[in-house]
N, C-alpha and C positions, 0 to 999 in steps of 0.2 A: 504494500500500500504506500502511496506517496505521502510526503510531509503534510502535516496538518495545515490547512489553509489559514488558520489563525496564527501560525508562527510568523513572526516578523523579523526580518534580518535588519539589524541596526546598521546604518551607514555612518561612516566617519563624517564629521561636520567640516565644512570649509573646503577650500580649494585643495586639490591634491598637490603634494610636494613635487617639484620638478627638478630641484637642485639643492645643493648645500649652501651655495653662496648667496649672501643677501643681495637684494636688488638695489641698484643705484640708478636713479633717474635724473636726467638733466635736459635742458633745452639747448638746442643749437640752431643757428640761423639756417634757412633753406640752402644758401649757397655753400655753407660748410658741409651740410649733409650731402649735397650733390657732389662735392669734392671727394668725400669718403666713398660714395657709391661709384664714382668714376674709377677710383683706385681699386676697389674690390672687384669691379667688372673686368679689370685687366689681369687679376690674379688667376693662376691656373686652376685652383680648386674652388673658385667662386664662393668665398666665405660669406656667411650672413653678415648683416650690418653689425650686429652685436659682437661677433667674433672679430670682424675687421677692426672695430673700435678698440677692443681689448688688445689686439695685436699691435695696433699703432701706438697705443699708450705704453705698452711694454717696450716697444722699440724706442720711443722717445725717452723713457726713463733710463733705459740702458745707455743711450747716447749721452744723456746728461751726466750719468755716473762716470762714463769714460772721460768726458770733458773735465769733470771735477777732479778726477784722480790723476790728471797729468801733472 
């Protein structure tokens, strides 16, 4: 016999977790967004905008660290 129709499966509340990192949100002007999109469209693996922004920030921070350590 099947499960009792009165049995209720409790669902977890809220949006499901999609990652471990906290969200950081910021506004950028359209021309700056377009520059990022142009850059990522030329990349071989076609990264998402979020991945492209993370990569560009990491690259900028690394360049700054190299400049500072000279």
